[in-house]
C-alpha positions in Angstrom: 69.9 96.7 96.6 70.9 100.3 96.0 74.5 100.0 97.1 76.8 102.0 99.2 76.9 105.7 98.2 79.7 107.0 100.5 81.7 106.5 103.6 79.9 107.9 106.5 82.5 108.0 109.3 85.5 106.4 110.8 86.1 105.6 114.4 89.5 105.5 116.1 90.4 104.0 119.4 92.9 106.4 121.0 95.2 106.2 124.0 95.0 110.0 124.9 91.6 111.3 124.1 92.3 114.9 125.2 95.4 115.1 123.0 93.7 113.7 120.0 90.6 115.8 120.6 92.8 118.9 120.6 94.7 117.8 117.5 91.7 117.1 115.3 89.7 120.2 116.5 92.5 122.8 116.8 95.1 121.7 114.2 92.8 120.0 111.7 90.0 122.4 112.2 87.2 119.8 112.6 84.1 120.8 114.6 83.3 118.9 117.7 79.6 118.0 117.2 79.1 116.0 120.4 81.2 114.5 123.2 81.1 112.7 126.5 84.5 112.7 128.0 83.3 110.8 131.0 82.4 107.9 128.6 85.5 108.6 126.5 84.0 109.6 123.1 84.2 112.6 120.9 82.4 113.2 117.6 83.9 115.5 114.9 82.9 116.7 111.5 84.3 118.8 108.7 80.7 119.5 107.5 78.6 119.6 110.6 75.6 121.0 108.8 75.6 118.0 106.4 77.2 115.1 108.4 77.0 115.0 112.2 80.3 113.2 112.4 82.9 111.8 110.1 85.4 110.9 112.8 84.8 109.4 116.2 87.5 109.3 118.8 87.0 106.7 121.5 89.3 106.1 124.4 90.7 102.6 125.2 93.4 102.1 122.6 95.6 99.3 123.8 97.9 98.4 120.9 101.5 97.3 121.2 104.1 100.0 120.4 104.9 100.0 116.7 101.8 98.0 115.6 100.2 99.2 112.4 96.5 99.7 112.9 95.4 102.2 110.3 96.8 102.5 106.8 95.6 106.1 106.4 92.7 108.4 106.9 92.2 111.0 104.2 90.5 114.3 104.2 89.7 116.2 100.9 90.0 120.0 100.6 88.3 122.2 98.1 91.3 123.8 96.4 95.1 123.8 96.1 95.4 127.0 98.1 93.7 125.3 101.0 96.2 122.5 100.8 99.0 125.1 101.0 97.3 126.6 104.1 97.2 123.2 105.8 100.8 122.7 105.0 101.7 126.0 106.6 99.5 125.2 109.6 101.2 121.8 110.1 104.6 123.3 109.9 103.7 125.9 112.5 102.1 123.3 114.8 105.2 121.0 114.5 103.2 118.2 112.9 105.3 115.3 111.6 104.9 115.5 107.8 105.9 112.3 106.0 105.7 113.5 102.4 104.0 115.9 100.0 103.3 114.3 96.7 101.3 114.5 93.5 99.5 111.3 92.4 98.5 113.1 89.2 94.8 112.7 90.1 95.4 114.4 93.5 98.0 116.3 95.5 98.4 115.2 99.1 100.1 115.9 102.3 100.8 112.8 104.4 101.4 113.3 108.1 101.0 111.7 111.5 98.6 112.6 114.2 99.9 112.6 117.8 99.3 108.9 118.2 101.2 108.1 114.9 98.1 107.4 112.8 98.9 108.2 109.1 96.7 110.9 107.8 96.4 112.6 104.4 94.9 116.0 103.4 94.4 116.1 99.6 93.1 118.0 96.7 91.7 116.1 93.7 93.1 117.5 90.5 90.4 116.2 88.2 93.0 114.5 86.0 92.8 110.8 85.1 96.3 109.5 85.8 96.9 105.7 86.1 97.9 104.6 89.6 100.1 104.1 91.4 101.8 107.4 90.5 103.7 109.4 93.1 106.1 112.3 92.7 107.4 114.6 95.5 106.2 118.2 95.1 107.2 121.5 96.9 103.8 122.7 98.1 105.4 126.0 99.3 106.0 127.2 95.7 104.0 130.3 94.8 100.8 129.3 93.0 102.0 130.6 89.6 105.0 128.2 89.9 103.2 125.3 91.6 100.5 124.7 89.0 103.0 124.4 86.1 105.2 122.2 88.2 102.3 119.8 88.9 101.7 119.6 85.2 105.3 119.0 84.5 105.5 116.2 87.0 102.6 114.4 85.4 103.9 114.9 81.9 107.3 113.4 82.6 105.7 110.4 84.4 
């Protein structure tokens, strides 16, 4: 057996397909690669030339209010500046941001989509930091202040 090499995609049952379609395409910037709204399904990708879909939205969610269905869905970005851009976009769009933290090995923004699924956008730092590690960070700092602050937070543990 060769073994699993990567996660291919995740599917979410949603209550409001149009709302979730708009959020993941407009706010998150994913590309809609295929859809059949009549059948209640939308395929989205951050890398459509490489992966047809990483996220599938399917209608029919019927979960009691307050039930926890998904621990989190995480999306990686290429650099720290992109993470700052997402934060600004989320603030402008009125996205419910739970926290912005460094885990030492990554810096992440945790937030909720319109149906209260917990989502993370993160940048891997390349550092090997024992987990769990979590410190709040001000992602709005200018880059010349943010990078030393991330280093400081890891060094003080």
